[in-house]
C-alpha positions as CSV (number, residue, x, y, z in Angstrom):
1,M,254.8,-7.2,333.8
2,F,253.1,-4.0,335.1
3,K,254.7,-4.1,338.6
4,L,251.3,-3.5,340.3
5,K,252.5,-4.1,343.9
6,E,255.5,-1.8,343.4
7,H,253.1,0.9,342.4
8,N,250.7,0.2,345.3
9,T,247.8,-0.8,343.0
10,N,245.9,-3.9,341.8
11,A,244.3,-5.2,338.7
12,K,240.7,-4.1,339.7
13,T,241.8,-0.6,340.3
14,E,243.7,-0.4,337.1
15,L,240.8,-1.8,335.1
16,L,238.4,0.8,336.7
17,A,240.9,3.5,335.9
18,G,241.1,2.4,332.3
19,L,237.3,2.5,332.0
20,T,237.2,6.0,333.5
21,T,239.9,7.3,331.2
22,F,238.2,5.7,328.2
23,F,234.8,7.2,328.9
24,T,236.2,10.7,329.4
25,M,238.1,10.6,326.1
26,V,236.1,8.3,323.8
27,Y,234.3,11.4,322.4
28,I,237.3,11.7,320.0
29,V,236.1,8.8,317.9
30,V,233.0,10.8,317.1
31,V,234.3,14.4,317.1
32,N,237.5,13.7,315.1
33,P,235.6,12.3,312.1
34,V,233.1,15.2,312.2
35,I,235.9,17.8,312.0
36,L,238.0,16.0,309.4
37,A,234.9,15.4,307.3
38,D,235.0,19.2,306.7
39,A,238.3,18.5,304.9
40,G,236.6,15.9,302.7
41,V,237.8,12.8,304.5
42,P,235.0,10.1,304.7
43,F,233.5,9.8,308.2
44,E,234.0,6.0,308.3
45,Q,237.6,6.4,307.2
46,V,238.4,8.8,310.1
47,F,236.4,6.8,312.6
48,T,238.4,3.7,312.0
49,A,241.7,5.5,311.6
50,T,241.1,7.3,314.9
51,I,240.7,4.0,316.7
52,I,243.7,2.4,315.0
53,A,246.0,5.3,316.0
54,A,244.6,5.3,319.5
55,V,245.1,1.6,319.9
56,I,248.7,1.6,318.5
57,G,249.8,4.6,320.7
58,T,248.1,3.6,323.9
59,L,249.2,-0.1,323.7
60,W,252.8,1.1,323.1
61,M,252.5,3.4,326.1
62,G,251.1,0.6,328.3
63,L,253.2,-2.3,327.3
64,F,256.6,-0.6,326.8
65,A,256.5,2.5,329.0
66,N,254.2,1.2,331.7
67,Y,252.4,4.5,332.2
68,P,248.6,5.0,332.7
69,I,248.5,7.5,329.8
70,A,246.3,7.2,326.7
71,I,247.2,8.4,323.2
72,A,244.8,9.5,320.5
73,P,244.4,12.1,317.7
74,G,244.6,15.5,319.3
75,M,241.9,18.2,319.4
76,G,243.1,21.4,317.9
77,L,245.5,19.6,315.6
78,N,242.5,18.1,313.8
79,A,241.0,21.6,313.4
80,Y,244.4,23.0,312.2
81,F,244.5,20.1,309.7
82,A,240.9,20.6,308.4
83,Y,240.5,24.4,308.4
84,T,244.0,25.8,307.9
85,V,246.1,23.2,306.1
86,V,243.3,21.9,303.8
87,G,240.8,24.7,304.0
88,T,243.0,27.8,303.7
89,Q,245.9,26.4,301.7
90,G,243.6,24.6,299.3
91,I,245.5,21.3,299.1
92,S,243.9,17.8,299.1
93,Y,243.5,15.9,302.3
94,Q,245.7,13.2,300.8
95,T,248.6,15.7,300.5
96,A,248.0,17.0,304.0
97,F,248.2,13.4,305.4
98,A,251.5,13.1,303.6
99,A,252.7,16.1,305.7
100,V,251.4,14.4,308.9
101,F,253.2,11.2,307.9
102,I,256.5,13.0,307.4
103,A,256.1,14.8,310.7
104,G,255.4,11.4,312.4
105,L,258.6,9.9,310.9
106,I,260.6,12.9,312.2
107,F,258.9,12.3,315.6
108,V,260.1,8.7,315.6
109,A,263.6,9.7,314.8
110,L,263.7,12.4,317.5
111,S,262.2,10.0,320.0
112,L,264.8,7.3,319.3
113,T,267.5,9.8,320.4
114,S,267.9,11.3,323.8
115,F,266.6,14.7,322.6
116,R,263.1,14.6,324.0
117,E,264.3,13.1,327.3
118,K,266.8,15.9,327.6
119,L,263.9,18.4,326.9
120,I,261.9,17.0,329.9
121,E,265.0,17.4,332.1
122,A,265.6,20.9,330.8
123,I,262.2,22.2,331.8
124,P,262.5,24.0,335.1
125,E,260.4,22.8,338.1
126,T,258.3,26.0,338.2
127,L,257.2,25.4,334.6
128,K,256.4,21.8,335.2
129,H,254.2,22.7,338.1
130,G,252.6,25.5,336.0
131,I,252.0,23.0,333.2
132,T,250.3,20.5,335.6
133,A,248.0,23.3,337.1
134,G,247.3,24.8,333.7
135,I,246.2,21.5,332.3
136,G,244.0,21.0,335.4
137,L,242.3,24.4,334.8
138,F,242.0,23.7,331.1
139,I,240.2,20.4,331.5
140,A,237.9,21.7,334.2
141,F,237.0,24.6,331.9
142,I,236.3,22.1,329.1
143,G,233.9,20.2,331.4
144,L,232.1,23.3,332.3
145,R,231.9,24.6,328.7
146,L,230.7,21.3,327.1
147,T,227.8,21.1,329.5
148,G,226.7,24.7,329.1
149,I,227.4,25.6,332.7
150,I,229.8,28.2,331.3
151,T,228.9,29.7,327.9
152,A,230.0,32.3,325.4
153,H,229.2,35.9,326.3
154,P,229.1,38.8,323.8
155,T,230.8,41.3,326.2
156,N,232.8,39.2,328.7
157,L,233.7,36.4,326.3
158,V,232.5,33.8,328.9
159,G,229.6,33.9,331.3
160,L,227.4,31.7,333.4
161,G,225.1,29.5,331.2
162,D,221.5,28.5,331.7
163,L,221.6,26.3,334.8
164,H,218.0,25.2,334.1
165,S,219.0,23.5,330.8
166,P,218.9,19.7,330.9
167,S,222.6,19.4,330.1
168,A,223.6,21.7,333.0
169,V,221.2,20.1,335.5
170,L,222.4,16.6,334.6
171,A,226.1,17.6,334.8
172,L,225.5,19.3,338.3
173,I,223.8,16.2,339.6
174,G,226.6,14.0,338.2
175,L,229.2,16.4,339.8
176,A,227.4,16.2,343.2
177,V,227.2,12.4,343.0
178,S,230.8,12.0,341.9
179,L,232.1,14.4,344.6
180,V,230.2,12.5,347.4
181,L,231.6,9.2,346.2
182,F,235.1,10.7,345.9
183,V,235.3,12.3,349.3
184,L,234.0,9.1,350.8
185,N,237.1,7.4,349.3
186,I,234.9,4.9,347.4
187,N,237.0,2.9,344.8
188,G,236.2,3.8,341.3
189,A,234.3,6.9,342.4
190,L,234.6,8.8,339.1
191,F,233.6,5.8,337.0
192,L,230.7,5.0,339.3
193,G,229.6,8.7,339.1
194,M,229.5,8.4,335.3
195,I,227.5,5.2,335.5
196,I,224.9,6.7,337.9
197,T,224.7,9.9,335.7
198,G,224.2,7.7,332.6
199,I,221.4,5.8,334.2
200,I,219.7,9.1,335.2
201,A,220.1,10.4,331.7
202,F,218.6,7.2,330.2
203,F,215.5,7.2,332.4
204,T,215.0,11.0,331.9
205,G,215.1,10.6,328.2
206,H,218.4,12.4,327.6
207,L,220.3,9.3,326.6
208,S,218.9,7.1,323.9
209,F,220.2,4.4,321.5
210,D,218.1,5.2,318.4
211,Q,220.9,4.2,316.0
212,G,221.3,0.7,317.6
213,F,224.4,-0.6,319.2
214,V,226.6,-2.4,316.7
215,S,228.2,-1.5,313.3
216,L,231.2,-2.9,311.4
217,P,234.3,-0.6,311.0
218,S,235.5,0.2,307.4
219,L,238.2,2.1,305.6
220,P,236.7,3.4,302.3
221,D,240.0,4.9,301.1
222,G,242.2,2.0,302.3
223,L,245.7,3.2,303.0
224,I,246.0,6.9,302.2
225,T,249.8,7.2,302.5
226,A,252.5,4.6,303.3
227,N,255.4,5.5,301.0
228,P,257.9,7.9,302.7
229,V,259.5,8.9,299.4
230,A,256.2,9.8,297.8
231,A,255.0,11.6,301.0
232,L,258.2,13.6,301.1
233,G,257.8,14.5,297.4
234,D,254.3,15.8,298.2
235,V,255.6,17.9,301.0
236,I,258.4,19.4,298.9
237,S,256.2,20.0,295.8
238,H,253.6,21.8,297.8
239,S,256.2,23.6,300.1
240,L,254.6,22.3,303.2
241,Y,257.7,22.8,305.4
242,A,255.9,25.2,307.8
243,V,253.0,22.8,308.1
244,V,255.4,19.9,309.1
245,F,257.2,22.2,311.5
246,S,253.9,23.3,313.1
247,F,252.8,19.7,313.5
248,I,256.2,18.7,315.1
249,L,256.4,21.7,317.5
250,V,252.8,21.6,318.7
251,T,252.7,17.8,319.1
252,I,256.1,17.6,320.9
253,F,255.0,20.0,323.5
254,D,251.4,18.9,323.8
255,T,252.5,15.4,324.5
256,T,255.5,16.3,326.6
257,G,253.5,18.8,328.7
258,T,250.6,16.3,329.2
259,M,253.0,13.5,330.1
260,I,254.7,15.6,332.7
261,G,251.3,16.7,334.1
262,V,249.9,13.2,334.4
263,A,253.2,11.7,335.7
264,H,253.4,14.5,338.4
265,Q,249.8,13.8,339.4
266,A,250.4,10.0,339.6
267,G,253.7,10.5,341.6
268,L,255.7,8.8,338.9
269,M,258.3,11.5,338.3
270,K,261.8,10.8,339.8
271,G,263.0,14.2,340.7
272,N,263.5,16.1,337.5
273,T,263.4,13.1,335.2
274,M,260.6,10.9,333.9
275,P,261.6,7.1,333.9
276,R,261.2,5.3,330.6
277,A,260.7,8.6,328.9
278,K,262.0,7.3,325.6
279,Q,259.5,4.5,325.4
280,A,256.7,6.8,326.5
281,L,257.6,9.5,323.9
282,L,257.8,6.9,321.1
283,S,254.1,6.1,321.6
284,D,252.8,9.3,320.2
285,S,255.3,9.5,317.3
286,I,254.6,6.0,316.1
287,A,250.8,6.5,316.5
288,T,251.1,9.8,314.5
289,A,252.9,8.1,311.6
290,A,250.5,5.1,311.7
291,G,247.4,7.3,312.0
292,A,248.4,9.3,308.9
293,M,248.7,6.2,306.9
294,F,245.0,5.3,307.6
295,G,243.6,8.9,307.6
296,T,243.8,10.9,310.9
297,S,245.5,13.9,312.2
298,P,248.5,13.8,314.6
299,T,248.1,12.1,318.0
300,T,249.0,13.3,321.4
301,A,248.9,12.2,325.0
302,Y,245.4,12.8,326.4
303,I,244.8,15.1,329.4
304,E,241.8,13.0,330.2
305,S,244.3,10.3,331.3
306,T,244.3,12.3,334.6
307,S,240.8,11.1,335.3
308,G,242.1,7.5,335.3
309,V,245.0,8.5,337.5
310,A,242.5,10.1,339.9
311,A,240.6,6.8,339.9
312,G,243.8,5.0,341.0
313,G,245.6,4.1,337.8
314,R,249.3,4.0,338.2
315,T,250.6,1.5,335.5
316,G,250.4,0.5,331.9
317,L,247.5,-1.9,332.7
318,T,245.3,1.2,332.7
319,A,246.5,2.1,329.2
320,V,246.1,-1.4,327.9
321,T,242.5,-1.4,329.3
322,V,241.9,1.8,327.4
323,A,243.3,0.3,324.2
324,G,241.2,-2.8,324.5
325,L,238.0,-0.7,325.0
326,F,239.0,1.3,321.8
327,I,239.2,-2.0,319.9
328,L,235.7,-2.9,321.1
329,S,234.4,0.6,320.3
330,A,235.2,-0.1,316.6
331,F,232.3,-2.5,316.6
332,F,230.0,-0.4,318.8
333,G,230.1,2.9,317.0
334,P,226.4,3.8,317.6
335,L,226.6,2.9,321.3
336,V,229.9,4.8,321.8
337,G,228.5,7.8,319.9
338,A,225.4,7.9,322.1
339,V,227.3,7.9,325.4
340,S,230.2,10.1,324.3
341,G,227.8,12.5,322.7
342,L,226.3,13.4,326.1
343,S,229.0,15.5,327.8
344,S,227.1,15.7,331.0
345,I,228.1,12.1,331.8
346,T,231.9,12.7,331.5
347,A,232.2,16.4,332.4
348,P,232.0,15.9,336.2
349,A,235.1,13.7,336.1
350,L,237.0,16.4,334.2
351,I,236.0,19.1,336.6
352,I,237.0,17.1,339.7
353,V,240.3,16.0,338.2
354,G,241.0,19.7,337.2
355,S,240.6,20.6,340.9
356,L,243.1,17.9,341.9
357,M,245.7,19.0,339.4
358,M,245.5,22.6,340.5
359,G,247.2,21.5,343.7
360,S,250.5,21.9,341.8
361,I,250.4,25.7,342.2
362,A,251.4,25.2,345.8
363,N,254.9,24.2,344.6
364,V,255.4,27.4,342.6
365,R,257.6,30.1,344.4
366,W,255.0,32.9,344.2
367,N,257.2,35.3,346.1
368,D,259.9,35.1,343.3
369,L,258.4,36.9,340.3
370,E,261.0,35.6,337.8
371,E,259.9,32.0,338.7
372,A,256.2,32.7,339.3
373,F,255.2,34.8,336.3
374,P,256.1,32.2,333.6
375,A,254.1,29.6,335.6
376,F,251.2,32.1,335.9
377,L,251.3,32.7,332.1
378,I,251.0,29.0,331.5
379,I,248.2,28.5,333.9
380,L,246.3,31.5,332.6
381,S,246.8,31.0,328.9
382,M,246.0,27.2,328.6
383,P,242.3,27.6,329.3
384,L,241.9,31.0,327.6
385,T,243.5,29.9,324.4
386,S,242.3,26.2,324.5
387,S,245.8,25.1,323.8
388,I,248.4,23.3,325.9
389,S,251.2,24.1,323.5
390,T,250.4,27.9,323.5
391,G,250.6,28.0,327.3
392,I,253.9,26.1,327.2
393,A,255.2,28.5,324.5
394,L,254.5,31.6,326.6
395,G,256.2,30.0,329.6
396,F,259.2,29.0,327.5
397,I,259.5,32.5,326.1
398,S,259.1,34.4,329.3
399,Y,261.2,32.2,331.6
400,P,264.6,32.7,329.9
401,L,263.8,36.3,329.2
402,L,263.3,37.1,332.8
403,K,266.4,35.2,333.8
404,V,268.5,37.1,331.3
405,V,267.2,40.4,332.6
406,K,268.1,39.3,336.2
407,G,271.6,38.3,335.0
408,K,270.9,34.6,335.7
409,W,271.2,33.4,332.1
410,R,273.5,30.6,333.1
411,E,270.7,29.0,335.1
412,V,268.7,28.4,332.0
413,H,269.3,25.2,330.0
414,P,270.5,25.9,326.4
415,L,267.5,24.0,325.0
416,L,265.2,26.5,326.6
417,Y,266.8,29.3,324.6
418,V,266.4,27.3,321.4
419,F,262.8,26.6,321.9
420,A,262.0,30.1,323.1
421,L,263.2,31.3,319.7
422,L,261.2,28.6,317.9
423,F,258.1,29.3,319.8
424,F,258.4,33.0,319.2
425,Y,258.8,32.4,315.5
426,Q,255.8,30.1,315.5
427,L,253.5,32.5,317.4
428,A,254.6,35.5,315.4
429,F,254.9,34.2,311.9
430,L,253.1,30.9,311.4
431,P,249.3,30.4,311.0
432,H,247.4,29.0,314.0
């Protein structure tokens, strides 16, 4: 079913890759409820809804698209939901979920057409390489920031953190262990590195299980939205068109960019196309609509999937493993919360994977500024703005602009001009 031999992999490698991806991204089942709780959504509701959305999207990705890519509610989109849509505009979270639900249904419609596949084919190679490298730099920066190795600075914005802090020391030990295992070509090096770091954390008193291990999932609000007509009525009555548009635009390019980056790293791209793109792109759209029904913000492909690819994951069996672990996590909330709450365990994997993905910059034609500068903008802006879609937006705006100035406007796919205008409108006129 997963064509393991064709992809030069085996079940053991795929299972280890799934474990690695899961442990680098499972923080979302704790962080997402915390953020959406600020919008008034019950913690237990979001915890369960987050898992439901992740399982639906990731299973679809594994079973129908056969890619080692995990789907879950996206960081950034949850903050936009909680603090801008609900917080600033003053609408209820039920109404905001109606907007997410409508956006999800539009996603599904777009994904059933060839539109999103054509979009992947329309993205120039230089931008694809820039996206891959930018994501790599972004996730490495996340790993450094979460552990306090890099911290906020009042003058320089960022600076070196306290390397004597327990979090930084543990992360550096985990990074050293993981690097040694990785360069020695030991199977499952990243996952083994996390296990060893976790054991060190436990025996040094930094990892504890005070809340126990097991708890039953619940949905206090039940289904929040399920009627498309009623949801559309809420969107129209509250004039949430810009909100729906923002969800659509950001999620399309977050997911598309991440899928391209992961597929490039795994060697799964076929020239300028992504095989089974329609099935893959349906995963996040279906999960977004389903997640909104239960109570979570839009889903996206997870950049942490690159850690599983680095561990050898090449097929949908990796994704199915992740989905299975998410199902188990629904009953082990306290255990998952304890492990995912200690970023020093998972950060080394993100840093190492980031370095691997940076290799894509070698494929950018740096001696040709009209090709190189848009890729540079993407690579620079993704970590600095903490947004994949913002990096893609700046690349999409600058690439056709430079081509027009050079008189090479015919080399640019018409879709790029359309999205350059849409991204410009979003950056200039819509709230972020």
